[in-house]
C-alpha positions as a Markdown table, in Angstrom:
| # | Residue | x | y | z |
|---|---|---|---|---|
| 1 | Met | 0.0 | 0.0 | 0.0 |
| 2 | Thr | 2.9 | 2.4 | 0.8 |
| 3 | Ala | 4.5 | 1.7 | -2.5 |
| 4 | Val | 1.2 | 2.5 | -4.3 |
| 5 | Lys | 0.8 | 5.7 | -2.4 |
| 6 | Asn | 4.4 | 6.7 | -3.2 |
| 7 | Ala | 3.9 | 5.9 | -6.8 |
| 8 | Thr | 0.8 | 8.0 | -6.9 |
| 9 | Arg | 2.6 | 10.9 | -5.2 |
| 10 | Ala | 5.5 | 10.6 | -7.6 |
| 11 | Gly | 3.1 | 10.5 | -10.6 |
| 12 | Leu | 1.2 | 13.5 | -9.3 |
| 13 | Thr | 4.4 | 15.5 | -8.7 |
| 14 | Ala | 5.6 | 14.8 | -12.2 |
| 15 | Leu | 2.2 | 15.6 | -13.6 |
| 16 | Thr | 2.0 | 18.9 | -11.7 |
| 17 | Met | 5.5 | 19.9 | -13.0 |
| 18 | Ala | 4.8 | 18.9 | -16.6 |
| 19 | Leu | 1.4 | 20.7 | -16.7 |
| 20 | Ala | 2.1 | 23.7 | -14.5 |
| 21 | Thr | 1.9 | 26.0 | -17.5 |
| 22 | Ser | -0.5 | 24.3 | -19.8 |
| 23 | Val | -3.4 | 23.9 | -17.3 |
| 24 | Ala | -3.9 | 27.6 | -17.2 |
| 25 | Met | -4.7 | 27.6 | -20.9 |
| 26 | Ala | -8.3 | 26.9 | -21.7 |
| 27 | Asp | -7.4 | 25.5 | -25.1 |
| 28 | Thr | -5.0 | 22.9 | -23.8 |
| 29 | Val | -6.7 | 19.6 | -23.1 |
| 30 | Val | -4.9 | 17.1 | -20.8 |
| 31 | Leu | -5.7 | 13.5 | -21.6 |
| 32 | Thr | -4.5 | 10.6 | -19.4 |
| 33 | Ala | -4.5 | 7.1 | -20.7 |
| 34 | Tyr | -2.2 | 4.1 | -21.0 |
| 35 | Ser | 1.5 | 4.8 | -21.6 |
| 36 | Gly | 3.8 | 2.8 | -23.9 |
| 37 | Ile | 2.5 | 1.2 | -27.1 |
| 38 | Phe | -1.1 | 2.5 | -26.5 |
| 39 | Gln | 0.1 | 6.1 | -26.1 |
| 40 | Glu | 2.3 | 5.8 | -29.2 |
| 41 | Asn | -0.5 | 4.6 | -31.4 |
| 42 | Tyr | -3.3 | 6.6 | -30.0 |
| 43 | Val | -1.4 | 9.9 | -30.4 |
| 44 | Lys | -0.7 | 9.0 | -34.0 |
| 45 | Ala | -4.2 | 7.8 | -35.0 |
| 46 | Val | -6.4 | 10.1 | -32.9 |
| 47 | Val | -4.7 | 12.9 | -31.1 |
| 48 | Glu | -2.6 | 14.3 | -33.9 |
| 49 | Pro | -5.5 | 14.3 | -36.5 |
| 50 | Phe | -7.7 | 16.0 | -34.0 |
| 51 | Met | -5.2 | 18.8 | -33.4 |
| 52 | Lys | -4.6 | 19.2 | -37.1 |
| 53 | Ala | -8.4 | 19.6 | -37.6 |
| 54 | Asn | -8.6 | 21.9 | -34.5 |
| 55 | Pro | -5.4 | 24.1 | -34.6 |
| 56 | Asp | -6.7 | 26.2 | -31.7 |
| 57 | Ile | -6.7 | 23.2 | -29.3 |
| 58 | Thr | -3.6 | 21.4 | -28.0 |
| 59 | Val | -4.0 | 17.9 | -26.5 |
| 60 | Glu | -1.3 | 16.8 | -24.0 |
| 61 | Phe | -1.2 | 13.0 | -23.5 |
| 62 | Tyr | -0.1 | 12.1 | -20.0 |
| 63 | Gly | 0.6 | 8.4 | -20.0 |
| 64 | Met | 0.3 | 6.1 | -16.9 |
| 65 | Pro | 0.9 | 2.4 | -16.7 |
| 66 | Asn | -2.6 | 1.3 | -15.5 |
| 67 | Ser | -6.1 | 2.5 | -14.5 |
| 68 | Ala | -5.4 | 2.2 | -10.8 |
| 69 | Gln | -2.7 | 4.9 | -11.0 |
| 70 | Met | -4.9 | 7.1 | -13.1 |
| 71 | Leu | -7.6 | 6.9 | -10.5 |
| 72 | Gly | -5.2 | 7.6 | -7.7 |
| 73 | Thr | -4.0 | 10.7 | -9.5 |
| 74 | Leu | -7.5 | 11.9 | -10.2 |
| 75 | Arg | -8.4 | 11.4 | -6.5 |
| 76 | Ala | -5.4 | 13.5 | -5.4 |
| 77 | Gln | -6.5 | 16.3 | -7.8 |
| 78 | Ala | -10.2 | 16.1 | -6.8 |
| 79 | Ser | -10.3 | 19.6 | -5.3 |
| 80 | Ala | -8.3 | 21.2 | -8.2 |
| 81 | Pro | -8.4 | 19.0 | -11.3 |
| 82 | Gln | -5.5 | 19.3 | -13.8 |
| 83 | Ile | -6.7 | 16.5 | -16.1 |
| 84 | Asp | -9.6 | 16.9 | -18.5 |
| 85 | Ile | -10.1 | 13.4 | -19.9 |
| 86 | Ala | -9.3 | 9.9 | -18.8 |
| 87 | Ile | -9.3 | 6.6 | -20.7 |
| 88 | Met | -9.4 | 3.7 | -18.4 |
| 89 | Asp | -10.8 | 0.3 | -17.6 |
| 90 | Val | -14.6 | 0.4 | -17.1 |
| 91 | Ser | -14.5 | -1.2 | -13.6 |
| 92 | Val | -12.1 | 1.5 | -12.4 |
| 93 | Ala | -14.3 | 4.2 | -14.1 |
| 94 | Lys | -17.2 | 3.0 | -12.0 |
| 95 | Ala | -15.2 | 3.9 | -8.9 |
| 96 | Ala | -14.4 | 7.3 | -10.4 |
| 97 | Thr | -18.1 | 7.8 | -11.1 |
| 98 | Asp | -19.1 | 6.9 | -7.6 |
| 99 | Glu | -16.5 | 9.4 | -6.2 |
| 100 | Asp | -18.0 | 12.2 | -8.4 |
| 101 | Ile | -14.8 | 12.5 | -10.5 |
| 102 | Phe | -16.5 | 12.1 | -13.9 |
| 103 | Ala | -19.2 | 14.3 | -15.3 |
| 104 | Pro | -22.3 | 12.7 | -16.7 |
| 105 | Met | -21.9 | 11.5 | -20.3 |
| 106 | Asp | -24.8 | 12.7 | -22.4 |
| 107 | Glu | -25.5 | 14.3 | -25.8 |
| 108 | Thr | -24.1 | 17.7 | -24.6 |
| 109 | Ile | -20.7 | 16.0 | -24.7 |
| 110 | Thr | -21.0 | 13.8 | -27.7 |
| 111 | Lys | -23.5 | 13.3 | -30.5 |
| 112 | His | -22.3 | 9.7 | -31.0 |
| 113 | Leu | -23.9 | 8.0 | -28.0 |
| 114 | Ala | -26.8 | 6.5 | -30.0 |
| 115 | Asp | -24.3 | 4.8 | -32.4 |
| 116 | Leu | -22.3 | 3.0 | -29.7 |
| 117 | Tyr | -22.7 | -0.8 | -29.4 |
| 118 | Pro | -24.7 | -1.8 | -26.3 |
| 119 | Gln | -21.6 | -3.2 | -24.7 |
| 120 | Ala | -20.1 | 0.3 | -24.6 |
| 121 | Arg | -22.7 | 1.6 | -22.2 |
| 122 | Tyr | -22.8 | 0.7 | -18.5 |
| 123 | Glu | -25.5 | 1.9 | -16.2 |
| 124 | Gly | -24.0 | 3.9 | -13.4 |
| 125 | Val | -20.7 | 4.7 | -15.2 |
| 126 | Asn | -20.2 | 8.3 | -16.4 |
| 127 | Ala | -18.0 | 7.2 | -19.2 |
| 128 | Val | -18.5 | 5.2 | -22.4 |
| 129 | Gly | -16.6 | 2.6 | -24.3 |
| 130 | Val | -13.9 | 4.0 | -26.6 |
| 131 | Thr | -12.1 | 0.7 | -27.4 |
| 132 | Phe | -13.0 | -3.0 | -27.3 |
| 133 | Asp | -10.1 | -5.5 | -26.8 |
| 134 | Asn | -10.5 | -9.2 | -26.5 |
| 135 | Leu | -8.6 | -12.2 | -25.2 |
| 136 | Val | -6.8 | -14.2 | -27.9 |
| 137 | Leu | -4.8 | -17.4 | -28.2 |
| 138 | Leu | -1.0 | -16.7 | -28.8 |
| 139 | Tyr | 1.4 | -19.3 | -30.2 |
| 140 | Asn | 4.9 | -19.5 | -31.5 |
| 141 | Thr | 4.8 | -20.4 | -35.2 |
| 142 | Asp | 8.0 | -22.5 | -35.0 |
| 143 | Lys | 6.8 | -24.6 | -32.1 |
| 144 | Val | 3.1 | -24.8 | -33.1 |
| 145 | Lys | 3.1 | -25.7 | -36.8 |
| 146 | Gln | -0.6 | -25.6 | -37.4 |
| 147 | Ala | -2.6 | -22.6 | -36.1 |
| 148 | Pro | -4.9 | -23.8 | -33.3 |
| 149 | Thr | -8.6 | -23.1 | -33.6 |
| 150 | Ser | -9.8 | -23.8 | -30.0 |
| 151 | Trp | -8.9 | -22.7 | -26.5 |
| 152 | Thr | -8.5 | -26.4 | -25.8 |
| 153 | Ala | -5.0 | -26.2 | -27.4 |
| 154 | Leu | -3.8 | -24.8 | -24.1 |
| 155 | Trp | -4.5 | -28.2 | -22.6 |
| 156 | Asp | -2.5 | -30.1 | -25.3 |
| 157 | Ala | 0.1 | -32.3 | -23.5 |
| 158 | Gln | 2.7 | -31.7 | -26.2 |
| 159 | Tyr | 3.0 | -28.1 | -24.9 |
| 160 | Ala | 3.7 | -29.2 | -21.3 |
| 161 | Lys | 5.7 | -26.5 | -19.4 |
| 162 | Gln | 5.5 | -24.3 | -22.5 |
| 163 | Val | 2.3 | -22.5 | -21.6 |
| 164 | Ser | 2.4 | -18.9 | -20.6 |
| 165 | Ile | -0.6 | -17.3 | -18.8 |
| 166 | Pro | -0.9 | -14.1 | -16.8 |
| 167 | Ala | -2.7 | -15.3 | -13.7 |
| 168 | Val | -5.3 | -13.5 | -11.7 |
| 169 | Pro | -5.7 | -10.8 | -10.4 |
| 170 | Asp | -4.6 | -9.8 | -13.9 |
| 171 | Ile | -7.8 | -9.3 | -15.9 |
| 172 | Gln | -6.4 | -11.7 | -18.6 |
| 173 | Gly | -6.6 | -14.5 | -16.0 |
| 174 | Thr | -10.1 | -13.5 | -15.0 |
| 175 | Thr | -11.3 | -13.4 | -18.6 |
| 176 | Leu | -9.8 | -16.9 | -19.2 |
| 177 | Thr | -11.6 | -18.2 | -16.1 |
| 178 | Ile | -15.0 | -17.0 | -17.5 |
| 179 | Ile | -14.3 | -18.4 | -20.9 |
| 180 | Thr | -13.1 | -21.7 | -19.5 |
| 181 | Asp | -16.1 | -21.9 | -17.2 |
| 182 | Lys | -18.5 | -21.5 | -20.1 |
| 183 | Met | -16.7 | -24.1 | -22.1 |
| 184 | Ala | -16.9 | -26.5 | -19.1 |
| 185 | Gly | -20.7 | -26.1 | -18.8 |
| 186 | Gly | -20.9 | -23.2 | -16.4 |
| 187 | Thr | -24.0 | -21.1 | -16.7 |
| 188 | Asn | -23.5 | -18.1 | -14.4 |
| 189 | Tyr | -20.0 | -16.9 | -13.7 |
| 190 | Ile | -21.2 | -14.4 | -11.1 |
| 191 | Glu | -22.7 | -17.2 | -8.9 |
| 192 | Ser | -19.9 | -19.7 | -9.5 |
| 193 | Val | -16.9 | -20.5 | -11.7 |
| 194 | Glu | -16.4 | -23.9 | -10.2 |
| 195 | Ala | -16.6 | -25.7 | -13.5 |
| 196 | Gly | -13.9 | -23.4 | -14.9 |
| 197 | Ile | -11.6 | -23.7 | -11.9 |
| 198 | Lys | -11.7 | -27.5 | -12.1 |
| 199 | Arg | -10.7 | -27.3 | -15.8 |
| 200 | Leu | -7.9 | -24.8 | -14.9 |
| 201 | Glu | -6.7 | -27.3 | -12.3 |
| 202 | Glu | -6.1 | -29.7 | -15.3 |
| 203 | Leu | -4.2 | -27.0 | -17.1 |
| 204 | Ala | -1.9 | -25.9 | -14.3 |
| 205 | Pro | 0.7 | -28.7 | -14.5 |
| 206 | Leu | 1.4 | -27.7 | -18.2 |
| 207 | Val | 2.0 | -24.0 | -17.3 |
| 208 | Gln | 5.6 | -22.7 | -17.5 |
| 209 | Thr | 4.8 | -19.3 | -15.9 |
| 210 | Trp | 1.8 | -17.5 | -14.5 |
| 211 | Glu | 3.8 | -14.2 | -14.5 |
| 212 | Pro | 5.3 | -13.7 | -18.0 |
| 213 | Arg | 8.1 | -11.1 | -18.1 |
| 214 | Pro | 8.1 | -8.5 | -19.4 |
| 215 | Asp | 4.8 | -9.5 | -20.9 |
| 216 | Val | 3.3 | -12.6 | -22.4 |
| 217 | Tyr | 4.0 | -11.6 | -26.0 |
| 218 | Gln | 7.8 | -11.5 | -25.8 |
| 219 | Pro | 8.5 | -15.1 | -24.4 |
| 220 | Ile | 6.1 | -16.6 | -27.0 |
| 221 | Ser | 7.6 | -14.6 | -29.9 |
| 222 | Ser | 11.1 | -15.7 | -28.8 |
| 223 | Gly | 10.2 | -19.3 | -28.4 |
| 224 | Thr | 10.7 | -19.4 | -24.6 |
| 225 | Ala | 7.1 | -20.5 | -24.4 |
| 226 | Ala | 5.0 | -22.2 | -27.1 |
| 227 | Ile | 1.5 | -21.0 | -26.4 |
| 228 | Gly | -0.5 | -18.7 | -24.2 |
| 229 | Ile | -3.1 | -15.9 | -24.0 |
| 230 | Gly | -3.0 | -12.2 | -24.5 |
| 231 | Trp | -4.9 | -9.1 | -25.6 |
| 232 | Asn | -5.7 | -8.9 | -29.3 |
| 233 | Ala | -4.6 | -5.3 | -30.0 |
| 234 | Arg | -1.1 | -5.6 | -28.6 |
| 235 | Ala | -0.8 | -9.2 | -29.9 |
| 236 | Gln | -1.5 | -8.0 | -33.5 |
| 237 | Val | 1.1 | -5.2 | -33.2 |
| 238 | Tyr | 3.7 | -7.5 | -31.8 |
| 239 | Ala | 2.9 | -10.1 | -34.4 |
| 240 | Asp | 3.8 | -7.6 | -37.1 |
| 241 | Leu | 7.1 | -6.9 | -35.3 |
| 242 | Ser | 8.0 | -10.6 | -34.7 |
| 243 | Asp | 8.8 | -11.5 | -38.3 |
| 244 | Gly | 6.1 | -14.1 | -38.3 |
| 245 | Lys | 7.1 | -15.8 | -35.0 |
| 246 | Leu | 4.0 | -14.7 | -33.0 |
| 247 | Gly | 0.7 | -16.2 | -34.2 |
| 248 | Val | -2.7 | -14.8 | -33.0 |
| 249 | Val | -6.0 | -16.6 | -33.1 |
| 250 | Leu | -9.6 | -15.8 | -32.0 |
| 251 | Pro | -10.7 | -19.3 | -31.1 |
| 252 | Glu | -13.9 | -20.8 | -32.4 |
| 253 | Glu | -15.6 | -20.7 | -29.0 |
| 254 | Gly | -15.3 | -17.0 | -28.9 |
| 255 | Ser | -13.9 | -14.6 | -26.3 |
| 256 | Gly | -14.7 | -11.7 | -24.0 |
| 257 | Phe | -14.2 | -8.0 | -24.3 |
| 258 | Gln | -12.1 | -5.8 | -22.1 |
| 259 | Ile | -13.5 | -2.3 | -22.3 |
| 260 | Asn | -11.7 | 0.9 | -22.0 |
| 261 | Val | -14.0 | 3.9 | -21.5 |
| 262 | Ile | -13.5 | 7.6 | -22.0 |
| 263 | Gly | -14.7 | 10.1 | -19.3 |
| 264 | Leu | -14.8 | 13.8 | -18.8 |
| 265 | Val | -13.3 | 14.9 | -15.5 |
| 266 | Lys | -15.7 | 17.1 | -13.6 |
| 267 | Gly | -14.3 | 20.6 | -13.2 |
| 268 | Gly | -11.4 | 20.1 | -15.6 |
| 269 | Pro | -9.6 | 23.2 | -16.8 |
| 270 | Ala | -10.5 | 22.8 | -20.5 |
| 271 | Ser | -13.9 | 21.2 | -20.3 |
| 272 | Glu | -15.4 | 22.7 | -23.5 |
| 273 | Ser | -12.4 | 21.8 | -25.6 |
| 274 | Ala | -12.3 | 18.4 | -23.9 |
| 275 | Lys | -15.9 | 17.7 | -24.9 |
| 276 | Lys | -14.9 | 18.4 | -28.5 |
| 277 | Phe | -12.1 | 15.9 | -28.2 |
| 278 | Ile | -14.4 | 13.2 | -26.7 |
| 279 | Asp | -16.9 | 13.7 | -29.5 |
| 280 | Tyr | -14.1 | 13.3 | -32.0 |
| 281 | Ala | -12.7 | 10.2 | -30.3 |
| 282 | Leu | -16.1 | 8.5 | -30.5 |
| 283 | Ser | -16.7 | 9.4 | -34.1 |
| 284 | Pro | -16.6 | 6.7 | -36.8 |
| 285 | Glu | -13.6 | 8.3 | -38.4 |
| 286 | Ala | -11.4 | 8.3 | -35.2 |
| 287 | Gln | -12.6 | 4.9 | -34.2 |
| 288 | Ala | -11.7 | 3.5 | -37.6 |
| 289 | Ala | -8.3 | 5.2 | -37.6 |
| 290 | Phe | -7.4 | 3.6 | -34.3 |
| 291 | Thr | -8.6 | 0.2 | -35.4 |
| 292 | Glu | -6.4 | 0.4 | -38.5 |
| 293 | Gln | -3.5 | 1.6 | -36.4 |
| 294 | Met | -3.7 | -0.8 | -33.4 |
| 295 | Phe | -6.5 | -3.3 | -34.1 |
| 296 | Tyr | -8.8 | -2.4 | -31.2 |
| 297 | Ala | -12.4 | -3.2 | -32.2 |
| 298 | Pro | -14.4 | 0.0 | -32.5 |
| 299 | Thr | -17.2 | 0.9 | -30.1 |
| 300 | Asn | -19.1 | 3.0 | -32.7 |
| 301 | Ser | -21.2 | 0.7 | -34.8 |
| 302 | Lys | -20.8 | 3.0 | -37.9 |
| 303 | Ala | -17.0 | 2.7 | -37.9 |
| 304 | Ala | -16.9 | -0.8 | -39.4 |
| 305 | Ala | -17.9 | 0.6 | -42.8 |
| 306 | Leu | -14.8 | 2.7 | -42.8 |
| 307 | Ile | -12.3 | 0.0 | -41.8 |
| 308 | Ser | -10.4 | -2.0 | -44.4 |
| 309 | Glu | -11.4 | -5.7 | -44.6 |
| 310 | Lys | -7.8 | -6.6 | -43.8 |
| 311 | Ala | -7.8 | -4.7 | -40.5 |
| 312 | Leu | -11.3 | -5.7 | -39.6 |
| 313 | Lys | -10.4 | -9.4 | -39.8 |
| 314 | Arg | -7.7 | -8.8 | -37.2 |
| 315 | Thr | -10.3 | -7.6 | -34.6 |
| 316 | Ala | -13.4 | -9.0 | -33.1 |
| 317 | Ala | -15.6 | -6.5 | -34.9 |
| 318 | Gly | -16.7 | -9.1 | -37.3 |
| 319 | Ala | -17.4 | -11.6 | -34.5 |
| 320 | Met | -19.5 | -9.7 | -32.1 |
| 321 | Asp | -21.9 | -12.6 | -31.8 |
| 322 | Lys | -19.1 | -14.7 | -30.4 |
| 323 | Met | -18.3 | -12.4 | -27.5 |
| 324 | Ile | -19.3 | -13.6 | -24.1 |
| 325 | Asp | -21.4 | -10.9 | -22.4 |
| 326 | Ile | -19.1 | -10.1 | -19.4 |
| 327 | Asn | -20.4 | -7.6 | -16.9 |
| 328 | Trp | -17.2 | -6.2 | -15.5 |
| 329 | Leu | -19.0 | -4.3 | -12.8 |
| 330 | Glu | -20.5 | -7.5 | -11.4 |
| 331 | Val | -17.2 | -9.4 | -11.9 |
| 332 | Ala | -15.5 | -6.8 | -9.7 |
| 333 | Lys | -17.7 | -7.9 | -6.8 |
| 334 | Val | -16.5 | -11.5 | -7.1 |
| 335 | Arg | -12.9 | -10.9 | -8.3 |
| 336 | Asp | -11.4 | -11.5 | -4.9 |
| 337 | Ala | -13.2 | -14.8 | -4.6 |
| 338 | Ile | -12.0 | -15.9 | -8.0 |
| 339 | Thr | -8.4 | -14.9 | -7.1 |
| 340 | Glu | -8.5 | -16.9 | -3.9 |
| 341 | Gln | -9.6 | -20.0 | -5.9 |
| 342 | Trp | -6.7 | -19.6 | -8.2 |
| 343 | Arg | -4.2 | -19.1 | -5.4 |
| 344 | Arg | -5.4 | -22.0 | -3.4 |
| 345 | Arg | -6.4 | -24.6 | -6.1 |
| 346 | Val | -4.8 | -23.7 | -9.5 |
| 347 | Ile | -1.4 | -22.0 | -9.2 |
| 348 | Pro | 0.0 | -24.6 | -6.7 |
| 349 | Leu | -0.5 | -27.4 | -9.1 |
| 350 | Ser | 2.0 | -26.0 | -11.6 |
| 351 | Arg | 5.0 | -26.3 | -9.2 |
């Protein structure tokens, strides 16, 4: 807890120094979202075109490693916000809404609300989906000669001790639990994931690591591991950078979405310009551009018509009917119980 507080203080201090001048300017919008590869691609596909079309508005992207740190910074600034917009995981955005950090999201902020897929809207969250990502099967093309078509490939004995899976509390592990539970006959993942946990107990002895470093994509690309799971958007980017070593599959049983939402910080210093950016970020044009750039599925239903067939095939946009309807706000209530089941019954079996 102390380390988290220190990290939040450090992040806040850096943010204050970096934005000391810009926050006083009404036409400078401060956006916080994920750092690293997300920041690099989002700036290129969305932020820069927006600024080109709106030369009177500057958008400063303040990257943070995760949604929890974003929320911590927003909390610390509650009495005097320096950030105008946040892109974060929907379950964390619910906490921000409950703490009155986000302004209500309605037609005065964006005209695109009616065009969003139903999965992009959550009751009680003052933010809406800006990207859909989904869990995929990853494999090393040298070690796995034929592209797998099913999640059951993870249980194939020929890959013993070559399976790489980010364990819970990582949301990838949680998503795999829900998918596995459904495959094993489970009918209500909120009430019980017992069927899925039993199936994961069978997988555990084959797992090489539950904590891939630096992430799950690198060890599979390099051949340190043969097969595993990851998020589609990053997987597609890394697949292009791997010279064909990283294979990516959306299994025939389907998958589940991880949803990043965009919210307007209440009392932010550039609210009017921030509203203009949010409206642009949710437009079919911006959504399509980011899909082409980084293969997140669009949340605006009108964007698909603007996306190339090649890019569309590398997202779940063409397989919406295969997506398990995961209510992440409800999952948040049982996440600790799922994590405990993993720690007690699943992870120990891999040692």
